[in-house]
N, C-alpha and C positions, 0 to 999 in steps of 0.2 A: 504494500500500500504506500503510494508516494506521499511525500511531505507537501509538495507544492500542488496547487489545484490548477487544472486547466480552465480556460475561459468558460466552458460549459459548466464545469463544477462550481466555479465562483458564482455563476448566475443562479444555480440552484441553491447555493448557500444563502445568497441574498434573498431568495424567495421564502426562506424560512421565516423572515420577519414579516411576511405578509399573511401568515396563517392566523386564524382567529385567536388562538391562545396567546400568541406573541403580541398581537395588536391589543388584546385586553390588558396584558401585563404592562405594555408601554403606555396605555391610557392611564393606568394606575400610577405609573411613575411620573407622568406629566402632572397628574392631580396632586401628588405629593410635593413636587417642586413648587406648584402654585400655593399649596398649603403652607410650606415653609416660608415662602416669600411673604405671605400674608402675616404669619406669626412674627417674623423679624421686623416687618414694617410697623406693626402695631407696637412691638416692644420699643423700637426706636422712637415712635411717636409718644408713648407713655413716659419715656425717660428724657425727652427733649426739654431743654431749659425753658422754652417758651410755654410748653404745656404745663410742666410742673410749677413754674412760677405763677401761671394763671390759676391752676386748681388750688395751690396752697393758699392763695389770697382770695379765693372765690367767696369766702364768708367774711371778708374784711368789713368792719363797721357794724356787724350784727350784734355783737356783745362786747366782751373785753378782748384785748390783744391775744392773751393765751387761749381763750375759748375759740376765737376766730381762727387762730393758727391751727389748733388741734382739729377743728372741724374740717378745714381744708385738707390737712394731712389724712384725716380719717377717710375722706372720699377717695384720695389717692391710694391709700392702703387697701381699701376694699376693691378698687379697680384692679390693682396689681394682683391681689390674692385670687380674685375670680379668674382673671386672665391666665395667670401662671398655673393655677389648679386645673383649669379647663384644658389648657394645652398639654399639661402633664398627663391628665387622665386620658384624653383622646389619643395622644401620641402613644401612650402605653398600650392601649387597645389595638391601635393600628400596627404597632410593632409586633405584637403576638400574632395578629392576623397575617401579616406579610411573611413572618418567619415560618408560620405553618404552611402557607402556600409555597414558599420557596423550597422548604424541605420536601413537601409532597411532590413538586415538579422535579426536584433533583433525584428523588427515589425512583420516580417514573422514568427519568432519563437513563439512570443506571440500568434499570430493567430492560428498557428498549435496546440500549446498546449491547447488553449482554446476550439477550435472547434473539434479537432481530438484525441489528446493524452489523455487528462483528461477523456473525455467520454469513451474512450476505456479501460483505466485503471479501471474506475468505473465498467464497464461491466465485466472485469476480476475478480474484487472483488466480484461481485454478483455471478459469477460462483463458487467462493470458498465457499461463504455462502450457496449456493444451493447444495454443495457437489459434484459438477462436477469437474472432474480432469482437471487441466490446464497444458498445456505443459510448461516445465521449462523455455523455452526461450521466451515465449509469452510476458511477461512483459518487458524483456530486448529489444526485437525487437521493441516494441511500444516506449519505452523510447529513443532508439537509433534513431528511425525515427524522433522523436520530437526534439532531441538534435542537429541535424545536422546544423540547422540555428543558434542556440546559439553558437556552436563551431566556425562557420564561422564568426559570429559577433565578438567573442572574438579575433580571429586572426586579423581581420581588425582594431579593437580597439587598439591592440598592435602596428600594423603598423602605425596607426595615432599618437599614443603617441611617437613613435620613431621619426617620422617626426616632431612632435612638438618640440622635444629636439633640432633638427637641426635648426628649425626656430628660437628658442629661442637663441641658441648660435650664429648663423650667424647674426641674427638681432641685438643682443646685441653688437657684434663687430662693425657692421655698425654704430650703434647709439653712443656707448660710446667712441669709438676711432676716431670718425669723419672721417671714411674712405671715406665717400662720398665727403669730402672737400679736403683731403690731396693731391690727385693727381693734382687737379686744383691749389692749392696753390703752389705746387712744380713747376708746369709748368709756372705759372706766375712769380715765382722767377727766373727761368731759363731765361725767356724772359727779365726780368729786367737786369740780368747779361749780356746777349748778347747785349742789347741795351745800357748798361751803365747807366741806370737811377736807381740809388741806394740811399738808405738813407745814408746821410753823417753827421757825428757829431764828435766834439772834446769832449772827455769824460774822466772822471776818471773811473778806473776799480776797483771793489771790490776785495780784496785779497781772499775772500771766493769763491772758484771755485770748480768745480767737473767734472770728466769725465761724458759724457752724450751721449745720442742718440737723433736723431730727433724724433718728435712726431710719435706715431704709437703703434700697439700692439706688445708685446714682450714676449718671454719665458725666461727661465733661461739661464744665461751664454752668452747673446748676446754681440757682440763686441761693444765697445764704441769708435767711430771714431772722436768725437768732445769733446771740453771742454766747459762747460757752464759758461759764465761770466756774472756778473751783471755790467752794465755801467750806469753812471748818469752824467748829466751836464745841463747847461742852454738849450742846444740843445734838450734834452729830457724832458724839462720843469721840471727838477729836480725830475723826476720819474724814478725809476729803470727799466731798459729794459734788458731783458735776451737775450743774443746773443750767438749763437752756433759758436764756432771757430774750424774749421777742424784742426786736428793734423798735416795735411800735410802743413799747413801754417808755422809751426815751430815757433809759437809765444810763448813768455813767458813774464810774468810781471816783471818789474824792482823791485827786492826785496829791493833795497836800498831806494826807494821812493814810498812806498805803500800809498794808500788812507786810511785815518782813519776816520771812520764814527763818532767817538766821538769828533773829532776836528771840529773847525769852518771852514766855507767856505774859509775865508781868509788864515787860516793856510794851508789847503790843496792846495790852489792856489800857495803858496810859496814853499811847501815842497813835495807835491805828484806829481808824473809823470802824465802828461796828454797824451792821445793817440788820434790819428785820426782813426776812424773806418768807413768803408763803408759796409753796410749790406742790405740784402733783406728785403722788408717790410712784407712779408708773414710769413715765418718760422724764420726770423731773423738769417740767416746764414751769417757769416762774409766773405766778399770777400777780404778785405784788413784791416789790423790792424797793425799800426806802432806807435812807440812813437814819440811825438813831441819834438824836441830839446829844 
């Protein structure tokens, strides 16, 4: 059996892609490519700075800065959770479906080649050795007949691999970014604000602060609507607690009386400004933050 195919054989190999089974597998592969394009497009849209900035500030002016910020984030958290969970579940089902189809076609292909194709090719080789003339396309026709299940199996394996990538990406986002917890934390924090049951402490504030965002998955260039401060006092059991202060609160640290980590507690008590802070217990979003006279 020769390695190179004649023109007639190549034509019959090309014809294998025109069989109903191969066409059906290729249609599935095209649908999966479109599905992945849609998933990636939505993910890029949901993580784009223009969209996140709009949705995080979608409740601005409805209540207090902390309440408005958490409301906007809650909407975003739910959107990401539903999207990631849906794409993970659907892709997992499709992955199992396509793997089953791929394995079934591969098993069929092995059986056809063992029981039909190889004996037929051996028979054609015997014709050659006997000096009988073989039609040019006979070998290609036999090989094309045996290859149709292999080609279908390959297409379904590609579909399964693409679904696996979506499962990996959406599952990683659900696990690594705690998306399954964030909406409930934000909802509990909102309930605390509405009920007025907040963490209250008199604290010193570290001068080392930075613009920040609430927890969640982010892309490049996302807006930063809060400042992350570290606070410490007896009320926090002298453990640093990170607190997100919305920019809309208009808070700034008293630069003339900064907390100094290298000084003693007594020195800071005499010289560093203390503040009263009320914040949520889940995401630590500050509702009120004011200096103590």
